VMD Tcl script that draws the C-alpha trace (Angstrom):
set ca {
  {13.04 -5.61 21.84}
  {13.81 -5.91 18.23}
  {12.98 -3.18 15.87}
  {11.87 -3.63 12.28}
  {13.20 -1.50 9.46}
  {10.68 0.04 7.09}
  {11.29 1.31 3.60}
  {9.94 4.67 2.50}
  {7.63 2.90 0.02}
  {6.15 0.80 2.85}
  {5.50 4.02 4.87}
  {3.86 5.66 1.89}
  {1.52 2.60 1.32}
  {0.48 2.68 4.93}
  {-0.27 6.31 4.87}
  {-2.30 6.06 1.76}
  {-4.38 3.36 3.45}
  {-5.15 5.98 6.14}
  {-6.42 8.54 3.54}
  {-3.13 10.42 2.50}
  {-2.74 11.03 -1.21}
  {0.42 11.26 -3.06}
  {0.94 14.87 -4.12}
  {4.30 14.76 -5.80}
  {7.89 13.40 -5.59}
  {10.91 15.71 -5.30}
  {14.22 13.95 -5.71}
  {14.12 10.91 -3.35}
  {11.29 12.24 -1.16}
  {7.50 11.64 -1.59}
  {5.14 14.43 -0.47}
  {1.76 13.23 0.68}
  {-1.24 15.39 1.68}
  {-4.25 14.70 3.86}
  {-7.48 16.67 4.63}
  {-9.57 15.73 7.49}
  {-13.13 14.92 6.16}
  {-14.92 16.60 9.09}
  {-12.70 19.44 10.28}
  {-10.95 20.31 6.98}
  {-7.58 20.30 8.85}
  {-4.71 19.71 6.32}
  {-1.47 17.93 6.83}
  {1.56 17.60 4.55}
  {3.99 14.75 5.18}
  {7.38 14.20 3.55}
  {8.58 10.65 3.34}
  {12.23 9.73 2.22}
  {12.04 6.96 -0.39}
  {15.11 5.13 1.10}
  {15.55 1.43 1.55}
  {15.70 1.86 5.34}
  {14.08 4.83 7.14}
  {15.77 5.45 10.52}
  {13.76 5.41 13.69}
  {14.11 9.24 14.41}
  {12.87 9.96 10.86}
  {9.90 7.61 11.40}
  {9.12 9.43 14.56}
  {9.22 12.78 12.59}
  {6.81 11.36 10.10}
  {4.46 10.22 12.88}
  {4.69 13.78 14.36}
  {3.78 15.33 10.95}
  {0.83 13.04 10.87}
  {-0.43 14.11 14.27}
  {0.25 10.86 16.11}
  {0.09 11.41 19.84}
  {1.24 8.08 21.24}
  {4.06 6.74 18.98}
  {6.71 4.41 20.15}
  {9.43 3.17 17.75}
}
mol new
graphics top color blue
foreach p $ca { graphics top sphere $p radius 0.5 }
foreach p [lrange $ca 0 end-1] q [lrange $ca 1 end] { graphics top cylinder $p $q radius 0.2 }
display resetview
């Protein structure tokens, strides 16, 4: 099975489509925040703005987002 590389910018764009908002950028990392509309649960996700984000880092981002069944 071939894997596809994602850039940090692509990941940020996908997260924003799911309601995350860009809070700030520190160095080469974007910080995004999300507040669940019903429960008020808050999440903060850090995304490295690299050309290629490694699979392990992508899995960590998914964990920060609360993904339960994520396969890279």
